[in-house]
N, C-alpha and C positions, 0 to 999 in steps of 0.2 A: 516209452516205446510208442511210436506213432503207427497206427494201423491205416493202411491204404488199400482201397478197393479199386481195381482197374477192370476195364471191359474184358469180356471173354476172349476176344481175338488177340488182345495184348498179353493176356495170361498165357495163351497158347504159344505165342511168339517167345515169351520169356520162360517157358516151361514151368509154369506155376499152377498149383491146384487150388489155391485159395487166396486169402488176403496177404498182403506184404506187410512186414513189420520192419520199421526203420528206426535207427538211433540217429539223432541229429545233434552234432556238437554246436554249441552256440545258440543263437536265437532261431526258433522254429518259424520260418516264413514259408510261403509257397515256393519261393525260389530255392531255398535250402532243402526243402522236401524233394523237389524235382531233381535237384543236383544229386542228392543222396540216392534217389530211385534210379537215375541213369547211371550212376557210378556202380551201384550194386548189380544192375541189369543192363549192361551196355547195348544189348540187342534192342532196347527201347529208344535209343538215341534217334531223334528225328521223328518219332511216332506221335509224341504228345506235344512237343514244341519244336520249332525250327532250330536246327543245329547252330546256325550262325546268329540269328537275331534273338533267339530264345523266346520268341513270341508263341503263344498258344496256337495250336493248329485250329483252323476254322470250325471243325465239327467235333471239338473236344470241349467239355465243360468240367468245371471244378465245383464241388459242393462240400460244405462243412457245416455241421449242426443245422441242416435243412435250409441253409442259405447259399445262394449262388455266388461263388467267388470268381467266376470266370472273367469278369471285367475289372477285377481289383488289380492294383499294381503288384508286381512280383514280390516286392519287399513287404507286403502285407503280412503281419503276424498271424499265425494260426490261433484259433480259439483254444483256451486252456483245456477244454474237454477233449479236443483232438490231440493236443500235446501229451496229456496224461493217459491217452488210450481209451478213454471212456466212449468216445465217438470216433468213427472212422472218417478219413478224408476220402472223398469219392472222386474218381476220374471217370467221367461218363462220356460215351460216344453219343453225340446228338444226331438226330434224324432230321432230314429236310424233305420237302415234297408236299404233295397235296392229295 
């Protein structure tokens, strides 16, 4: 079971109170995780990645095991500690400005 933490505004949109737990069939990659998340919570379609290109939205970042996965290819495998549920996969809303 993969644990996913999403930003508060997306939790509100998806009517969630805490972390999301997902089962992924096959290889656990960032793409398969996001596909499973959007399938389970279709109201998140287009909020984390573009619906057509599936590219990450500009102010969204991905983290796993304290490493930034934001610029990794979608087919990048998730770390074993994320796949077995020991560590969560974080989807974080980035801030810009000065």
